[in-house]
N, C-alpha and C positions, 0 to 999 in steps of 0.2 A: 505493501498497497505507498505510496505515497503519498509525502505531507507537502501542502502547498500552506498558502497565506490565504486566508481568509475575504471573502467579496466584502468592505465594510459599506459600498453606496455605490447602487449601480444609474445612470441615468440612460434611458431609452432615446436612440439618435437613429436620423434616418437610416434607410434601407438597410434594417436589419440588423444594426447593430448597434452595440450592447458597449455606454462607457464604465468603467471596473475601476473604484477608487481600493487598490486591498489592505489586507492591517498591516503591508511592507511601506504602505504609501507608494507603491508602483500606482500609478494609471496607466489602463490598460482599452483596447476595443476588445471585443471579440464580437464577431463575425458570424452572425447565427445562419446568411443564403443556403451556406451547404447542409443544413440539417432541413429545413423547410420542408422539403419536397420527401424528406422521408416518412414513411405513414404515421410514426408516433410521433409529427410535431407538424402533420397536417394543417392543423385547430391555429398554428401560430402562424400562418399564414393570413391569417387575416392582422390588420393592422391592433385594429382596437385591441384585440387577445394580445401579442401579442407586446401592450406596451404593459399587461398587467403582472410583468413580471416583479419577481420579490426573492430579496434573499433568504433565503434557507438554510441555515444553519453550514454550509463549506459550500454551495453554487448558488445558485438563482433557478426559481421550482414558476411555475406557470400553475392555476388552479384545479387545473388537471390531474397535474402528476407528473409535469414532463420536467425535464432536467436537465445538466449537464453536468453530465462528471468533475470532481472538480479539477483535477489534472489537466484536463483540455478545457478545462476553462481557466485557468491561467498558462497555460505550456501554449494555443493556440489559440489565447492573443496578442496582439500588437503595442508597445507602446502605443501609447495614448502624443499626440503632437499636440503643444501644446501655444 
């Protein structure tokens, strides 16, 4: 099991992206576009539903249980340009 920093704050961005501030003060952007066409994530194509993302433990989750593995959330995010 990987130990990765927890998300402390999220911001829903345009084009299915999520800005994340992690507990180690890193600011990154996670791109959900490669996920939303998979069956498990189909509801996220609805932008209003996508915007309902919440921090849940070590990751981000939506109302119906869709979530991202914490290690994917951290390692697949790119540094946010200020």
